[in-house]
N, C-alpha and C positions, 0 to 999 in steps of 0.2 A: 665343196663344189666339184663335181666330176669334170675332169679335163683341165682343171686349173693347175698351173705349175706350183709345186710345193716350194716354200722358201728353203734355201740352202742352209744346212746346219754347219757347214764348214766356214771357218773364219775367212774373211776376205784377205787375199794375199797382197802384201805391200810390195812384193818383188816378184812380178809375174813371169819374168824371163828366167831361163836356166843359165847358169854360168859355168864355164870351164876355166880353171884357174891353176896357176903355178905359185907355189910358196917357196921361199928360200928359208931353209932351216938354219939354226944357229951354227951347225957344223958345216954349212956351205952347200949341203945337198939340196936338190930340188924335189918337191912333192907335187904331183898333179892330182886334181880331183874335180868333181862337178857338184853343183848344188843349186837349189832355187832360192836359197837364203844366204847370200855370200857373207854378209856381216856376222850373222849368227854362226855360220860354219867357221869363220876365221876365229871368232871368240872361243869356239869349242876346241879348235886346234891349239889355241894358246892357253887352254885350261881355265878360262874365265867362266865358261859354261860346261856342263857335263858333255861327254862325247869326244869327238875328234879321233883321228886315226891313231892307231897304235904306233905307227911309224913316227908321227910328229911328237908324241908324248915325251919321248926321251931326247928331243932335239929342239926344245923351246928356247927362246921365243921364235916364232915363225913370222915372216913378213910376206905380204902379198906383193908379188913382182910382175904378175901378168894375169889378165882376165879377158874373157871373150864371151859375149852374149850369144846364146843359142835359143831358137824359138820354142823348143820343147825338150823333154827329157831324153827322148830317143836321139835327137840330134846332138845333145850334150854328151851322151854316152859314146856316140860314134867319134866325136871330136876328141874326147878324153882318150879314147883308145889310140887315135892317131898321134896325139901328143906323147903318149907313153911309149910309142914305138920310135920316136925321134931320139937321136943321140944327144948327149949333153950340150955339145956345141950348137946344134940346131935350136935347142930350147933356149940357150943363152942369147942367140940371135933374136928370137921372139921377144925375150925379156928386154933386150936393148931397144926394141921398137916401141915398147909400151911407155906411154907418156907418164912421167913421174916415177919411173922405176928406180929403186935405189941401186947404187953401183954394186 
């Protein structure tokens, strides 16, 4: 039918927001990233699923210590860049404010 919208072939997302996150690695360092599938990405960083950053592969296990929702990919990328520019002390202050953050 002309003019009718075509059904989407993309699977429906169960996690529509983008997340900016900080991980604490086993060696105590912090890793910053962004994703639209936080649980999947955390599993990848920990080696449960394929993928994950090269940085975290040698520093497992990693623990989620901070997350922040963003409305879209561009906003997440901007915020990730902001967090990466912070010094370690500023990042740790963010982590301390995150509910349920491990010590």
